[in-house]
N, C-alpha and C positions, 0 to 999 in steps of 0.2 A: 379520192379514186373515181374516175367516171365509171359508171355502169351502162350496162347494154340498155338500150331505149326499150326494148320488149320487158326488161326489168322493171325500169322506173314506171313504164304504163302498168304493168301487173301490181305493184307495190300502190301506187297512188289510187287505182279502182279499188283495192280492198279498204284503204283508209276512207274513201267517199262511201264507201258501202256501209263501213262496221260504223262509222260516225252518223249514219242515218238511222242505222237499225239500234245503236246503243249510244247516244252522244256521251261522250266523257270515259266511257269503259277504256278505251285503249290510249294510254298514255305514252308508250313507246313503241316503235316498229325498227327493228335490226335485222338484217339481212348478213347470213353465214354462210356456210358451204361454199361452193365452187364460184359464188358471186363475192365473197369476201376473201377469197384465196386468189382472184385474179385469172379463175379459170373456167367461166361460164363458157360453154358451148352451146347454142341455141338448139342443135339437133339432139343432144342428149342429157345435158342438165336439166335439173329443177331448179325453185328459187326456194331455197331453206330460208326460214323465219324465225325470230322470235318475236313475239309481240308480248309487251308488258301491259297488264291490265290494273286498273286501280284496286282491284280486289280480286281474290282467288275466284275464278268465273264458276258459277253453279246454276241450276235451275234455268231462269229467264236470261240471264247472261250467258248461258251456252247456247240457248236457242237462238238468240240474236246473232252470236258469233257463227253460228251454223248456217243460218240465213246470209250472213253477210258474204260468207266464202262461196255459197252457191251461187248468190247472184256475182260475185267477182268470176267464179269458173264458166258462169255462163257467158260474160262479157270475153274473157280471155280464157280459153281452155287450156292451152300451152302456151309456156312451159307450165308443169306442175308449180302450186304454191303449197310447201309442205312444211310444217314447223309447229312451234309449241306455243301456249299463253302461259305466261307466269306472272309472278308479281315481282316487284324491285326486292322484297325479303327473301323472294327465292333465289334470286341471282346472288345475293348476298351470301348464301350458305351452300352447304355441300349438295350438289345434284341427288346424292343417294338417300339424302333426308328430305327430298322433295316431293316425292312419292307421284304417283300419275296425274296429268294435267291434260285439259282440252287439247288437242291435238289434230293435226290434218296429217294423215300418212296416206300416200298414194292416191291423193285429191279425195280422199275421204274424211270427213270430219268425225271425230271420237272425243266423248266425253271424259274419258280417262284411258289415257296411253302414257307409256314411258321409254318410246323406241329412243327419241332425241333428247332425253332428260339424261344427260351423260357429262363426265369431264370435258370431254371433246367440244360440244357446244359451247359450254361455259369459257372454254380455253380461246376458241376461234373468236366469239365475242369479245372478250377481254381484250385480245390483242389484234385483231382485225377486224372487227364487226363493221358493218356500213349501216350508218346511221341514216334512216329515214325519217323517224319522228323522236323526240326525246333527245336528252344529253349525249354528248358522245361517250364511247366507252372508257376513254381515259377518265371520265369524271365522275363513272359509276364505281360502286363498290362491289365488283363481280368476284366471287370466289375463284380461286385458281391454284390449284394444287398439283405439281409435277409427279410426285409419288402415285397419287389417284388415278393422275392421266396415263401413267405407264400400265398400273393394275388392270385399268379399265381397257387399255389396249391388248393386252396380252390375253384377259379374259375373250374379248371379242372375236379375236383370230382362235382361241384354243375351244371355244363354245360355238358362237355363231356360224364361223366361217368352216370349223370343221363340218357342222351339220349341213352346210350349203353346198360342201364338196361332197358331200356322201350323196345328198338327194340330185344334184345334177349330175353325179356319177352313173344314174340310173336314166338310161336311155328313153324309155317309155316312162316318162314324167313330166309334167308341165317345165319344171326347172331342167331337166335333161333336153328337152326340146328347145327351150329358148336358148340354150347354150350352143346350139347349130347356128344361131344368128351371130351378127358382129357386135352389137352393143352389148350382151351379157358376158362374153367372154372378156370383152375389152373393161367394162366397170368391173368385174370382179379380180381380174388380174390386177390392174391399178390399185383397187381399193385396199386389198391385201398388201401391195407394195408400200401403201401409206402407212398402214398400220407397224409394218417393219421399219419404216423409217422414224414413226415415232418412238419405238423401243429404244432404236440406235442411238438417237439425237434428244429424246424429251420434246420434241418441236412437233408441228403438224404441217403439213404440205399437202400440194393440190395433187389432184389425181397425175396430171401431165408432169409436174415435177417429179411426182413419184416414180413415174415410168423411168425417167431419166437418172434418178438415183439409182433403180434397180439394175439398169444398164452397165453400172461399175460396181455394183455391191454384189453380183453373182456372176457364176462362171459365163463364160461365151454362149456356151450351149441354150442358154435361156434369150439370148438377145434377137432370134428371130419371132417368138411369141411377144416379147416386150415391143419391138418395132411394130409389129402388126397390130397391137392394142393402142399404142401411140397414134398409127395411122388412122385408125378407127376413131379415136378420139378426137383426132384434128379435122375429121372427116375430110380425108384425103382425097383426090380425085385418083390418085395412083391405085395399081391395081393390088389385090390381096397378095400377101406373102405366101398363101397357102393354097394348093391345087385345090382342096376340097375344105367343106365346112366340119365335116368329120376330124380331119386332122388338125385344123383349129383347135376344135374342141378338146381334143386328146392333149394337145400341148398347153391348153389352160390349166386344165383340171390336174397336169402335173405339175406345172409350175406353183399352183396355189397350195398343192400338197407340199412341195419343197419349202415354200417360203413359212408355212404352219410348221414343219419339223427344225427347220432353222431358227425361227424365233426362240421356241421352246427349249431348244438345244443351248441357246445362248443364255438362258437364265440362269442366276446363282441358284445352287442346291439350297 
């Protein structure tokens, strides 16, 4: 699958920098997220990575990775390069047993984080991962368990997204103010639609495809906010479907609440 030139430049810049800082440490580099799912949008997408190191990164290795990411970010500030650093053995096991690893979140390097250590990352890598360095995903022993994928997706909706919805519902808050823009409503509406899709099908899809799924999965009254979020995702020149940012924000929050309730209602007792 052809990748966007900006994505290719970013990945190659990181490999040059990390090989300079720590020769031999990085044995694999795979792209997941929107790149792997064929939905990379330069104006809205990050580049999600899975770096495979020859050993679990600690101490000097972490400092070398930190410097490599800082150099890469200085060369190519956008899109953000976010992801995790794991070993081949980590990928062969349940991510629940992996524990926190060196990660880049929101463009910031952290020595111990677990945000992207989950069944979704492992599943996308196994099924659709884009190889920049290392064996092809089909040649790897990547743990992939449908029951865990469903359980994690349900937990993510019920915990993370319910909290996100509550915070975004408070106007005078960073998240509430962000929801007045166009990207935050689009990202959130399409993200919860993706999780709903996974619970219904056991598969993972892109944000754009999830929006198309939701247009058919939910009543017609939600089509306006879904089409608006797809318009933003596509960076369309067409005008907004809402006369005010407040109206769009309200519709997005209501939609998210509906999806959360619907997903939980469908689960067996």
